PDB file of N, CA, C, O and CB in Angstrom:
ATOM      1  N   UNK A   1     110.141 102.612 103.086  1.00  0.00           N
ATOM      2  CA  UNK A   1     110.037 103.961 102.551  1.00  0.00           C
ATOM      3  C   UNK A   1     108.825 104.745 103.067  1.00  0.00           C
ATOM      4  O   UNK A   1     107.701 104.254 102.967  1.00  0.00           O
ATOM      5  CB  UNK A   1     109.984 103.894 101.063  1.00  0.00           C
ATOM      6  N   UNK A   2     109.022 105.941 103.612  1.00  0.00           N
ATOM      7  CA  UNK A   2     107.768 106.770 103.927  1.00  0.00           C
ATOM      8  C   UNK A   2     107.628 107.875 103.206  1.00  0.00           C
ATOM      9  O   UNK A   2     108.621 108.496 102.828  1.00  0.00           O
ATOM     10  CB  UNK A   2     107.682 107.196 105.237  1.00  0.00           C
ATOM     11  N   UNK A   3     106.131 108.345 102.862  1.00  0.00           N
ATOM     12  CA  UNK A   3     106.098 109.537 102.291  1.00  0.00           C
ATOM     13  C   UNK A   3     104.696 109.692 102.729  1.00  0.00           C
ATOM     14  O   UNK A   3     104.283 109.039 103.687  1.00  0.00           O
ATOM     15  CB  UNK A   3     106.482 109.656 100.759  1.00  0.00           C
ATOM     16  N   UNK A   4     103.887 110.575 102.041  1.00  0.00           N
ATOM     17  CA  UNK A   4     102.434 110.997 102.286  1.00  0.00           C
ATOM     18  C   UNK A   4     101.504 109.716 102.229  1.00  0.00           C
ATOM     19  O   UNK A   4     101.645 108.837 101.379  1.00  0.00           O
ATOM     20  CB  UNK A   4     101.943 112.111 101.141  1.00  0.00           C
ATOM     21  N   UNK A   5     100.658 109.700 103.099  1.00  0.00           N
ATOM     22  CA  UNK A   5      99.968 108.397 103.192  1.00  0.00           C
ATOM     23  C   UNK A   5      99.099 107.838 101.984  1.00  0.00           C
ATOM     24  O   UNK A   5      98.591 106.722 101.879  1.00  0.00           O
ATOM     25  CB  UNK A   5      99.099 108.492 104.331  1.00  0.00           C
ATOM     26  N   UNK A   6      99.061 108.981 101.043  1.00  0.00           N
ATOM     27  CA  UNK A   6      98.279 108.694  99.895  1.00  0.00           C
ATOM     28  C   UNK A   6      99.122 108.267  98.460  1.00  0.00           C
ATOM     29  O   UNK A   6      98.578 108.069  97.373  1.00  0.00           O
ATOM     30  CB  UNK A   6      97.424 109.981  99.683  1.00  0.00           C
ATOM     31  N   UNK A   7     100.573 108.180  98.738  1.00  0.00           N
ATOM     32  CA  UNK A   7     101.525 107.822  97.686  1.00  0.00           C
ATOM     33  C   UNK A   7     101.156 108.825  96.506  1.00  0.00           C
ATOM     34  O   UNK A   7     100.896 108.432  95.368  1.00  0.00           O
ATOM     35  CB  UNK A   7     101.405 106.195  97.246  1.00  0.00           C
ATOM     36  N   UNK A   8     101.159 109.921  96.823  1.00  0.00           N
ATOM     37  CA  UNK A   8     100.779 111.051  96.031  1.00  0.00           C
ATOM     38  C   UNK A   8     102.030 111.286  95.395  1.00  0.00           C
ATOM     39  O   UNK A   8     101.990 111.393  94.170  1.00  0.00           O
ATOM     40  CB  UNK A   8     100.197 112.283  96.799  1.00  0.00           C
ATOM     41  N   UNK A   9     103.120 111.388  95.955  1.00  0.00           N
ATOM     42  CA  UNK A   9     104.327 112.017  95.410  1.00  0.00           C
ATOM     43  C   UNK A   9     105.605 111.435  96.171  1.00  0.00           C
ATOM     44  O   UNK A   9     105.375 110.516  96.957  1.00  0.00           O
ATOM     45  CB  UNK A   9     104.227 113.631  95.568  1.00  0.00           C
ATOM     46  N   UNK A  10     106.938 111.868  96.027  1.00  0.00           N
ATOM     47  CA  UNK A  10     107.786 111.580  96.724  1.00  0.00           C
ATOM     48  C   UNK A  10     108.495 110.348  96.381  1.00  0.00           C
ATOM     49  O   UNK A  10     108.009 109.632  95.506  1.00  0.00           O
ATOM     50  CB  UNK A  10     107.327 111.626  97.795  1.00  0.00           C
ATOM     51  N   UNK A  11     109.768 109.954  97.058  1.00  0.00           N
ATOM     52  CA  UNK A  11     110.263 108.766  96.717  1.00  0.00           C
ATOM     53  C   UNK A  11     109.623 107.347  96.820  1.00  0.00           C
ATOM     54  O   UNK A  11     109.997 106.356  96.193  1.00  0.00           O
ATOM     55  CB  UNK A  11     111.243 108.760  97.321  1.00  0.00           C
ATOM     56  N   UNK A  12     108.545 107.416  97.757  1.00  0.00           N
ATOM     57  CA  UNK A  12     107.915 106.056  97.524  1.00  0.00           C
ATOM     58  C   UNK A  12     107.245 106.041  96.414  1.00  0.00           C
ATOM     59  O   UNK A  12     107.278 105.046  95.690  1.00  0.00           O
ATOM     60  CB  UNK A  12     107.042 105.607  98.518  1.00  0.00           C
ATOM     61  N   UNK A  13     106.496 107.187  96.085  1.00  0.00           N
ATOM     62  CA  UNK A  13     105.984 107.149  94.766  1.00  0.00           C
ATOM     63  C   UNK A  13     106.653 106.792  93.322  1.00  0.00           C
ATOM     64  O   UNK A  13     106.157 106.209  92.358  1.00  0.00           O
ATOM     65  CB  UNK A  13     105.573 108.265  94.677  1.00  0.00           C
ATOM     66  N   UNK A  14     107.892 107.321  93.499  1.00  0.00           N
ATOM     67  CA  UNK A  14     108.858 106.704  92.309  1.00  0.00           C
ATOM     68  C   UNK A  14     109.022 105.283  92.529  1.00  0.00           C
ATOM     69  O   UNK A  14     108.794 104.476  91.628  1.00  0.00           O
ATOM     70  CB  UNK A  14     110.382 107.358  92.256  1.00  0.00           C
ATOM     71  N   UNK A  15     109.387 104.957  93.624  1.00  0.00           N
ATOM     72  CA  UNK A  15     109.823 103.668  93.734  1.00  0.00           C
ATOM     73  C   UNK A  15     108.604 102.698  93.502  1.00  0.00           C
ATOM     74  O   UNK A  15     108.860 101.595  93.020  1.00  0.00           O
ATOM     75  CB  UNK A  15     110.494 103.480  95.084  1.00  0.00           C
ATOM     76  N   UNK A  16     107.485 102.970  93.762  1.00  0.00           N
ATOM     77  CA  UNK A  16     106.178 102.059  93.399  1.00  0.00           C
ATOM     78  C   UNK A  16     106.005 102.281  91.881  1.00  0.00           C
ATOM     79  O   UNK A  16     105.646 101.336  91.180  1.00  0.00           O
ATOM     80  CB  UNK A  16     104.676 102.539  94.274  1.00  0.00           C
ATOM     81  N   UNK A  17     106.196 103.239  91.462  1.00  0.00           N
ATOM     82  CA  UNK A  17     106.076 103.085  89.793  1.00  0.00           C
ATOM     83  C   UNK A  17     106.871 102.275  89.240  1.00  0.00           C
ATOM     84  O   UNK A  17     106.526 101.447  88.397  1.00  0.00           O
ATOM     85  CB  UNK A  17     106.315 104.246  89.016  1.00  0.00           C
ATOM     86  N   UNK A  18     108.105 102.453  89.697  1.00  0.00           N
ATOM     87  CA  UNK A  18     109.391 101.133  89.186  1.00  0.00           C
ATOM     88  C   UNK A  18     108.910  99.999  89.471  1.00  0.00           C
ATOM     89  O   UNK A  18     108.874  99.195  88.539  1.00  0.00           O
ATOM     90  CB  UNK A  18     110.939 101.067  89.962  1.00  0.00           C
ATOM     91  N   UNK A  19     108.399  99.561  90.791  1.00  0.00           N
ATOM     92  CA  UNK A  19     108.488  98.347  91.314  1.00  0.00           C
ATOM     93  C   UNK A  19     106.900  97.546  90.905  1.00  0.00           C
ATOM     94  O   UNK A  19     106.839  96.317  90.905  1.00  0.00           O
ATOM     95  CB  UNK A  19     108.863  98.553  92.997  1.00  0.00           C
ATOM     96  N   UNK A  20     105.861  98.274  90.622  1.00  0.00           N
ATOM     97  CA  UNK A  20     104.529  97.834  90.592  1.00  0.00           C
ATOM     98  C   UNK A  20     104.561  96.840  89.641  1.00  0.00           C
ATOM     99  O   UNK A  20     103.758  95.952  89.926  1.00  0.00           O
ATOM    100  CB  UNK A  20     103.529  98.858  90.309  1.00  0.00           C
ATOM    101  N   UNK A  21     105.063  96.673  88.805  1.00  0.00           N
ATOM    102  CA  UNK A  21     104.672  95.576  87.698  1.00  0.00           C
ATOM    103  C   UNK A  21     105.212  94.281  88.155  1.00  0.00           C
ATOM    104  O   UNK A  21     104.844  93.256  87.582  1.00  0.00           O
ATOM    105  CB  UNK A  21     105.285  95.897  86.182  1.00  0.00           C
ATOM    106  N   UNK A  22     106.109  94.228  89.202  1.00  0.00           N
ATOM    107  CA  UNK A  22     106.809  93.098  89.523  1.00  0.00           C
ATOM    108  C   UNK A  22     106.289  92.322  90.512  1.00  0.00           C
ATOM    109  O   UNK A  22     106.229  92.909  91.592  1.00  0.00           O
ATOM    110  CB  UNK A  22     107.993  93.375  89.828  1.00  0.00           C
ATOM    111  N   UNK A  23     105.786  90.898  90.508  1.00  0.00           N
ATOM    112  CA  UNK A  23     104.949  90.109  91.480  1.00  0.00           C
ATOM    113  C   UNK A  23     105.809  89.942  92.452  1.00  0.00           C
ATOM    114  O   UNK A  23     105.303  89.321  93.387  1.00  0.00           O
ATOM    115  CB  UNK A  23     104.359  88.790  91.031  1.00  0.00           C
ATOM    116  N   UNK A  24     107.146  90.308  92.653  1.00  0.00           N
ATOM    117  CA  UNK A  24     107.937  89.766  93.512  1.00  0.00           C
ATOM    118  C   UNK A  24     108.032  90.964  94.636  1.00  0.00           C
ATOM    119  O   UNK A  24     108.738  90.791  95.630  1.00  0.00           O
ATOM    120  CB  UNK A  24     109.289  89.281  92.811  1.00  0.00           C
ATOM    121  N   UNK A  25     107.366  92.069  94.463  1.00  0.00           N
ATOM    122  CA  UNK A  25     107.261  93.157  95.144  1.00  0.00           C
ATOM    123  C   UNK A  25     106.020  93.427  95.974  1.00  0.00           C
ATOM    124  O   UNK A  25     104.941  92.913  95.681  1.00  0.00           O
ATOM    125  CB  UNK A  25     107.453  94.071  94.312  1.00  0.00           C
ATOM    126  N   UNK A  26     106.175  94.220  96.988  1.00  0.00           N
ATOM    127  CA  UNK A  26     104.815  94.294  97.840  1.00  0.00           C
ATOM    128  C   UNK A  26     104.831  95.661  98.403  1.00  0.00           C
ATOM    129  O   UNK A  26     105.926  96.209  98.529  1.00  0.00           O
ATOM    130  CB  UNK A  26     104.688  93.143  99.104  1.00  0.00           C
ATOM    131  N   UNK A  27     103.783  96.262  98.746  1.00  0.00           N
ATOM    132  CA  UNK A  27     103.412  97.831  99.140  1.00  0.00           C
ATOM    133  C   UNK A  27     102.690  97.380 100.370  1.00  0.00           C
ATOM    134  O   UNK A  27     101.811  96.518 100.397  1.00  0.00           O
ATOM    135  CB  UNK A  27     102.362  98.866  97.941  1.00  0.00           C
ATOM    136  N   UNK A  28     103.201  98.118 101.478  1.00  0.00           N
ATOM    137  CA  UNK A  28     102.314  97.885 102.755  1.00  0.00           C
ATOM    138  C   UNK A  28     101.838  99.584 102.956  1.00  0.00           C
ATOM    139  O   UNK A  28     102.593 100.545 102.804  1.00  0.00           O
ATOM    140  CB  UNK A  28     103.359  97.084 104.313  1.00  0.00           C
ATOM    141  N   UNK A  29     100.375  99.636 103.339  1.00  0.00           N
ATOM    142  CA  UNK A  29     100.001 100.719 103.327  1.00  0.00           C
ATOM    143  C   UNK A  29      99.208 100.768 104.818  1.00  0.00           C
ATOM    144  O   UNK A  29      98.196 100.074 104.911  1.00  0.00           O
ATOM    145  CB  UNK A  29      99.275 100.977 102.024  1.00  0.00           C
ATOM    146  N   UNK A  30      99.620 101.543 105.957  1.00  0.00           N
ATOM    147  CA  UNK A  30      99.445 101.541 107.164  1.00  0.00           C
ATOM    148  C   UNK A  30      98.432 103.150 107.239  1.00  0.00           C
ATOM    149  O   UNK A  30      98.559 104.165 106.553  1.00  0.00           O
ATOM    150  CB  UNK A  30     101.026 101.375 107.975  1.00  0.00           C
ATOM    151  N   UNK A  31      97.417 102.831 108.385  1.00  0.00           N
ATOM    152  CA  UNK A  31      96.786 103.666 108.613  1.00  0.00           C
ATOM    153  C   UNK A  31      95.589 104.174 107.481  1.00  0.00           C
ATOM    154  O   UNK A  31      95.231 103.451 106.552  1.00  0.00           O
ATOM    155  CB  UNK A  31      97.692 104.441 108.960  1.00  0.00           C
ATOM    156  N   UNK A  32      95.130 105.327 107.692  1.00  0.00           N
ATOM    157  CA  UNK A  32      93.838 106.015 106.902  1.00  0.00           C
ATOM    158  C   UNK A  32      94.439 106.386 105.499  1.00  0.00           C
ATOM    159  O   UNK A  32      95.582 106.825 105.375  1.00  0.00           O
ATOM    160  CB  UNK A  32      93.170 107.540 107.731  1.00  0.00           C
ATOM    161  N   UNK A  33      93.607 106.182 104.492  1.00  0.00           N
ATOM    162  CA  UNK A  33      93.975 106.640 103.282  1.00  0.00           C
ATOM    163  C   UNK A  33      92.847 107.459 102.859  1.00  0.00           C
ATOM    164  O   UNK A  33      91.720 107.279 103.321  1.00  0.00           O
ATOM    165  CB  UNK A  33      94.330 105.571 102.346  1.00  0.00           C
ATOM    166  N   UNK A  34      93.118 108.357 101.988  1.00  0.00           N
ATOM    167  CA  UNK A  34      91.982 109.392 101.686  1.00  0.00           C
ATOM    168  C   UNK A  34      91.647 108.900 100.032  1.00  0.00           C
ATOM    169  O   UNK A  34      92.437 108.609  99.134  1.00  0.00           O
ATOM    170  CB  UNK A  34      92.603 111.280 101.880  1.00  0.00           C
ATOM    171  N   UNK A  35      90.230 108.939 100.042  1.00  0.00           N
ATOM    172  CA  UNK A  35      89.496 108.732  98.582  1.00  0.00           C
ATOM    173  C   UNK A  35      90.285 109.543  97.622  1.00  0.00           C
ATOM    174  O   UNK A  35      90.825 110.591  97.977  1.00  0.00           O
ATOM    175  CB  UNK A  35      87.846 109.258  98.524  1.00  0.00           C
ATOM    176  N   UNK A  36      90.365 109.066  96.373  1.00  0.00           N
ATOM    177  CA  UNK A  36      91.149 109.568  95.431  1.00  0.00           C
ATOM    178  C   UNK A  36      92.567 109.605  95.237  1.00  0.00           C
ATOM    179  O   UNK A  36      93.087 110.285  94.353  1.00  0.00           O
ATOM    180  CB  UNK A  36      90.865 110.522  95.398  1.00  0.00           C
ATOM    181  N   UNK A  37      93.305 108.776  96.170  1.00  0.00           N
ATOM    182  CA  UNK A  37      94.610 108.682  96.313  1.00  0.00           C
ATOM    183  C   UNK A  37      95.283 107.503  95.390  1.00  0.00           C
ATOM    184  O   UNK A  37      94.503 106.605  95.070  1.00  0.00           O
ATOM    185  CB  UNK A  37      94.839 108.508  97.753  1.00  0.00           C
ATOM    186  N   UNK A  38      96.392 107.415  95.008  1.00  0.00           N
ATOM    187  CA  UNK A  38      96.854 106.118  94.629  1.00  0.00           C
ATOM    188  C   UNK A  38      96.815 104.980  95.601  1.00  0.00           C
ATOM    189  O   UNK A  38      96.532 103.839  95.238  1.00  0.00           O
ATOM    190  CB  UNK A  38      98.123 106.250  94.225  1.00  0.00           C
ATOM    191  N   UNK A  39      97.125 105.323  96.941  1.00  0.00           N
ATOM    192  CA  UNK A  39      97.064 104.328  97.976  1.00  0.00           C
ATOM    193  C   UNK A  39      95.733 103.762  98.196  1.00  0.00           C
ATOM    194  O   UNK A  39      95.655 102.584  98.545  1.00  0.00           O
ATOM    195  CB  UNK A  39      97.535 104.865  99.197  1.00  0.00           C
ATOM    196  N   UNK A  40      94.641 104.488  98.026  1.00  0.00           N
ATOM    197  CA  UNK A  40      93.198 104.182  98.149  1.00  0.00           C
ATOM    198  C   UNK A  40      93.111 103.176  96.807  1.00  0.00           C
ATOM    199  O   UNK A  40      92.754 102.008  96.959  1.00  0.00           O
ATOM    200  CB  UNK A  40      92.114 105.686  98.115  1.00  0.00           C
ATOM    201  N   UNK A  41      93.420 103.641  95.639  1.00  0.00           N
ATOM    202  CA  UNK A  41      93.180 103.000  94.527  1.00  0.00           C
ATOM    203  C   UNK A  41      93.738 101.579  94.698  1.00  0.00           C
ATOM    204  O   UNK A  41      92.991 100.645  94.407  1.00  0.00           O
ATOM    205  CB  UNK A  41      93.728 103.742  93.396  1.00  0.00           C
ATOM    206  N   UNK A  42      94.976 101.328  95.142  1.00  0.00           N
ATOM    207  CA  UNK A  42      95.604  99.885  94.963  1.00  0.00           C
ATOM    208  C   UNK A  42      95.129  99.310  96.190  1.00  0.00           C
ATOM    209  O   UNK A  42      95.664  98.207  96.301  1.00  0.00           O
ATOM    210  CB  UNK A  42      97.309  99.776  94.808  1.00  0.00           C
ATOM    211  N   UNK A  43      94.380  99.543  97.152  1.00  0.00           N
ATOM    212  CA  UNK A  43      93.961  98.738  98.184  1.00  0.00           C
ATOM    213  C   UNK A  43      93.142  97.727  97.392  1.00  0.00           C
ATOM    214  O   UNK A  43      93.167  96.504  97.532  1.00  0.00           O
ATOM    215  CB  UNK A  43      93.185  99.514  99.335  1.00  0.00           C
ATOM    216  N   UNK A  44      92.420  98.432  96.544  1.00  0.00           N
ATOM    217  CA  UNK A  44      91.487  97.609  95.769  1.00  0.00           C
ATOM    218  C   UNK A  44      91.726  96.594  94.722  1.00  0.00           C
ATOM    219  O   UNK A  44      90.984  95.784  94.168  1.00  0.00           O
ATOM    220  CB  UNK A  44      90.784  98.368  95.228  1.00  0.00           C
ATOM    221  N   UNK A  45      93.337  96.957  94.584  1.00  0.00           N
ATOM    222  CA  UNK A  45      94.110  95.681  93.888  1.00  0.00           C
ATOM    223  C   UNK A  45      93.557  95.711  92.476  1.00  0.00           C
ATOM    224  O   UNK A  45      93.009  94.683  92.077  1.00  0.00           O
ATOM    225  CB  UNK A  45      93.787  94.080  94.655  1.00  0.00           C
ATOM    226  N   UNK A  46      93.634  96.780  91.656  1.00  0.00           N
ATOM    227  CA  UNK A  46      93.220  96.821  90.231  1.00  0.00           C
ATOM    228  C   UNK A  46      94.269  95.950  89.386  1.00  0.00           C
ATOM    229  O   UNK A  46      95.301  95.455  89.838  1.00  0.00           O
ATOM    230  CB  UNK A  46      93.160  98.390  89.692  1.00  0.00           C
ATOM    231  N   UNK A  47      93.831  95.868  88.163  1.00  0.00           N
ATOM    232  CA  UNK A  47      95.099  95.091  87.382  1.00  0.00           C
ATOM    233  C   UNK A  47      95.905  96.111  86.613  1.00  0.00           C
ATOM    234  O   UNK A  47      96.914  95.843  85.961  1.00  0.00           O
ATOM    235  CB  UNK A  47      94.571  93.898  86.236  1.00  0.00           C
ATOM    236  N   UNK A  48      95.316  97.414  86.765  1.00  0.00           N
ATOM    237  CA  UNK A  48      96.486  98.587  86.439  1.00  0.00           C
ATOM    238  C   UNK A  48      96.192  99.816  86.727  1.00  0.00           C
ATOM    239  O   UNK A  48      95.042 100.251  86.767  1.00  0.00           O
ATOM    240  CB  UNK A  48      96.879  98.730  85.062  1.00  0.00           C
ATOM    241  N   UNK A  49      97.165 100.432  86.938  1.00  0.00           N
ATOM    242  CA  UNK A  49      97.275 101.972  87.512  1.00  0.00           C
ATOM    243  C   UNK A  49      97.993 102.989  86.943  1.00  0.00           C
ATOM    244  O   UNK A  49      99.132 102.703  86.574  1.00  0.00           O
ATOM    245  CB  UNK A  49      97.800 102.021  88.725  1.00  0.00           C
ATOM    246  N   UNK A  50      97.535 104.294  86.757  1.00  0.00           N
ATOM    247  CA  UNK A  50      98.010 105.101  86.180  1.00  0.00           C
ATOM    248  C   UNK A  50      99.196 105.947  86.647  1.00  0.00           C
ATOM    249  O   UNK A  50      99.103 106.528  87.728  1.00  0.00           O
ATOM    250  CB  UNK A  50      97.135 105.630  85.923  1.00  0.00           C
ATOM    251  N   UNK A  51     100.061 106.033  86.069  1.00  0.00           N
ATOM    252  CA  UNK A  51     101.679 106.729  86.787  1.00  0.00           C
ATOM    253  C   UNK A  51     101.395 107.993  86.726  1.00  0.00           C
ATOM    254  O   UNK A  51     100.372 108.404  86.178  1.00  0.00           O
ATOM    255  CB  UNK A  51     103.306 106.503  85.921  1.00  0.00           C
ATOM    256  N   UNK A  52     102.366 108.835  87.345  1.00  0.00           N
ATOM    257  CA  UNK A  52     102.250 110.315  87.277  1.00  0.00           C
ATOM    258  C   UNK A  52     102.525 110.922  85.842  1.00  0.00           C
ATOM    259  O   UNK A  52     102.144 112.057  85.559  1.00  0.00           O
ATOM    260  CB  UNK A  52     103.249 110.936  88.292  1.00  0.00           C
ATOM    261  N   UNK A  53     103.269 110.037  84.867  1.00  0.00           N
ATOM    262  CA  UNK A  53     103.248 110.711  83.550  1.00  0.00           C
ATOM    263  C   UNK A  53     102.092 110.426  82.615  1.00  0.00           C
ATOM    264  O   UNK A  53     102.192 110.879  81.474  1.00  0.00           O
ATOM    265  CB  UNK A  53     104.446 110.371  82.850  1.00  0.00           C
ATOM    266  N   UNK A  54     100.878 109.657  82.978  1.00  0.00           N
ATOM    267  CA  UNK A  54      99.711 109.462  82.448  1.00  0.00           C
ATOM    268  C   UNK A  54      99.802 107.698  81.828  1.00  0.00           C
ATOM    269  O   UNK A  54      98.770 107.054  81.640  1.00  0.00           O
ATOM    270  CB  UNK A  54      99.474 110.755  81.273  1.00  0.00           C
ATOM    271  N   UNK A  55     100.705 107.320  81.663  1.00  0.00           N
ATOM    272  CA  UNK A  55     101.070 105.881  81.166  1.00  0.00           C
ATOM    273  C   UNK A  55     100.455 104.969  82.205  1.00  0.00           C
ATOM    274  O   UNK A  55     100.395 105.227  83.407  1.00  0.00           O
ATOM    275  CB  UNK A  55     102.743 105.600  81.032  1.00  0.00           C
ATOM    276  N   UNK A  56      99.942 103.724  81.531  1.00  0.00           N
ATOM    277  CA  UNK A  56      99.179 103.005  82.303  1.00  0.00           C
ATOM    278  C   UNK A  56     100.186 101.711  82.777  1.00  0.00           C
ATOM    279  O   UNK A  56     100.792 101.223  81.823  1.00  0.00           O
ATOM    280  CB  UNK A  56      97.817 102.633  81.489  1.00  0.00           C
ATOM    281  N   UNK A  57     100.379 101.266  83.710  1.00  0.00           N
ATOM    282  CA  UNK A  57     101.285 100.085  84.140  1.00  0.00           C
ATOM    283  C   UNK A  57     100.485  99.067  84.788  1.00  0.00           C
ATOM    284  O   UNK A  57      99.522  99.293  85.522  1.00  0.00           O
ATOM    285  CB  UNK A  57     102.423 100.507  85.121  1.00  0.00           C
ATOM    286  N   UNK A  58     101.018  97.750  84.420  1.00  0.00           N
ATOM    287  CA  UNK A  58     100.192  96.442  85.095  1.00  0.00           C
ATOM    288  C   UNK A  58     100.429  96.759  86.706  1.00  0.00           C
ATOM    289  O   UNK A  58     101.461  97.344  87.036  1.00  0.00           O
ATOM    290  CB  UNK A  58     100.947  94.659  84.579  1.00  0.00           C
ATOM    291  N   UNK A  59      99.530  96.391  87.624  1.00  0.00           N
ATOM    292  CA  UNK A  59     100.002  96.155  89.173  1.00  0.00           C
ATOM    293  C   UNK A  59      99.995  94.759  89.608  1.00  0.00           C
ATOM    294  O   UNK A  59      99.005  94.187  90.064  1.00  0.00           O
ATOM    295  CB  UNK A  59      99.075  96.902  90.203  1.00  0.00           C
ATOM    296  N   UNK A  60     101.170  94.233  89.440  1.00  0.00           N
ATOM    297  CA  UNK A  60     101.207  92.904  89.664  1.00  0.00           C
ATOM    298  C   UNK A  60     101.690  92.438  91.172  1.00  0.00           C
ATOM    299  O   UNK A  60     101.492  91.319  91.646  1.00  0.00           O
ATOM    300  CB  UNK A  60     102.074  92.371  88.611  1.00  0.00           C
ATOM    301  N   UNK A  61     102.351  93.510  91.812  1.00  0.00           N
ATOM    302  CA  UNK A  61     102.856  93.634  93.077  1.00  0.00           C
ATOM    303  C   UNK A  61     101.581  93.464  94.226  1.00  0.00           C
ATOM    304  O   UNK A  61     100.465  93.968  94.102  1.00  0.00           O
ATOM    305  CB  UNK A  61     103.624  95.073  93.132  1.00  0.00           C
ATOM    306  N   UNK A  62     102.056  92.612  95.385  1.00  0.00           N
ATOM    307  CA  UNK A  62     101.206  92.358  96.505  1.00  0.00           C
ATOM    308  C   UNK A  62     100.773  93.956  96.885  1.00  0.00           C
ATOM    309  O   UNK A  62     101.420  94.935  96.513  1.00  0.00           O
ATOM    310  CB  UNK A  62     102.057  91.445  97.791  1.00  0.00           C
ATOM    311  N   UNK A  63      99.791  93.998  97.537  1.00  0.00           N
ATOM    312  CA  UNK A  63      99.482  95.300  98.299  1.00  0.00           C
ATOM    313  C   UNK A  63      98.773  94.718  99.503  1.00  0.00           C
ATOM    314  O   UNK A  63      97.909  93.849  99.388  1.00  0.00           O
ATOM    315  CB  UNK A  63      98.517  96.453  97.438  1.00  0.00           C
ATOM    316  N   UNK A  64      99.285  95.377 101.017  1.00  0.00           N
ATOM    317  CA  UNK A  64      98.563  95.077 102.155  1.00  0.00           C
ATOM    318  C   UNK A  64      98.465  96.226 102.695  1.00  0.00           C
ATOM    319  O   UNK A  64      99.292  97.137 102.658  1.00  0.00           O
ATOM    320  CB  UNK A  64      99.061  94.123 103.010  1.00  0.00           C
ATOM    321  N   UNK A  65      97.129  96.196 103.370  1.00  0.00           N
ATOM    322  CA  UNK A  65      96.553  97.513 103.919  1.00  0.00           C
ATOM    323  C   UNK A  65      96.530  96.874 105.660  1.00  0.00           C
ATOM    324  O   UNK A  65      96.143  95.783 106.079  1.00  0.00           O
ATOM    325  CB  UNK A  65      94.699  98.029 103.057  1.00  0.00           C
ATOM    326  N   UNK A  66      97.068  97.971 106.339  1.00  0.00           N
ATOM    327  CA  UNK A  66      96.975  97.613 107.622  1.00  0.00           C
ATOM    328  C   UNK A  66      96.087  98.653 108.327  1.00  0.00           C
ATOM    329  O   UNK A  66      96.569  99.780 108.434  1.00  0.00           O
ATOM    330  CB  UNK A  66      98.327  97.474 108.211  1.00  0.00           C
ATOM    331  N   UNK A  67      94.979  98.454 108.774  1.00  0.00           N
ATOM    332  CA  UNK A  67      93.976  99.554 109.485  1.00  0.00           C
ATOM    333  C   UNK A  67      94.392  99.745 110.718  1.00  0.00           C
ATOM    334  O   UNK A  67      94.525  98.734 111.408  1.00  0.00           O
ATOM    335  CB  UNK A  67      92.469  99.183 109.600  1.00  0.00           C
ATOM    336  N   UNK A  68      94.673 100.944 111.258  1.00  0.00           N
ATOM    337  CA  UNK A  68      94.567 101.172 112.954  1.00  0.00           C
ATOM    338  C   UNK A  68      94.363 102.745 112.926  1.00  0.00           C
ATOM    339  O   UNK A  68      94.679 103.610 112.109  1.00  0.00           O
ATOM    340  CB  UNK A  68      96.177 100.655 114.003  1.00  0.00           C
ATOM    341  N   UNK A  69      93.630 102.769 114.289  1.00  0.00           N
ATOM    342  CA  UNK A  69      93.419 104.022 114.700  1.00  0.00           C
ATOM    343  C   UNK A  69      93.813 104.174 116.111  1.00  0.00           C
ATOM    344  O   UNK A  69      94.126 103.274 116.890  1.00  0.00           O
ATOM    345  CB  UNK A  69      92.093 104.383 114.478  1.00  0.00           C
ATOM    346  N   UNK A  70      93.740 105.732 116.378  1.00  0.00           N
ATOM    347  CA  UNK A  70      94.655 106.111 117.973  1.00  0.00           C
ATOM    348  C   UNK A  70      93.285 106.291 118.727  1.00  0.00           C
ATOM    349  O   UNK A  70      93.272 106.576 119.925  1.00  0.00           O
ATOM    350  CB  UNK A  70      95.917 107.904 118.073  1.00  0.00           C
TER     351      UNK A  70
END
């Protein structure tokens, strides 16, 4: 899925929120991430994340960050 690089909204954010608690899933974040976005938060692999509705969910999925620049 592709969405804004920060995972702030869109289909990717919706799927992330559904899948983030399942250790069988993974999220790959390519490129630059902006401070204060969900993508920047999950790169540090916290135990929990705050969903759009304000509820806290466990972050059990794998998170992979691929840095590149042009």
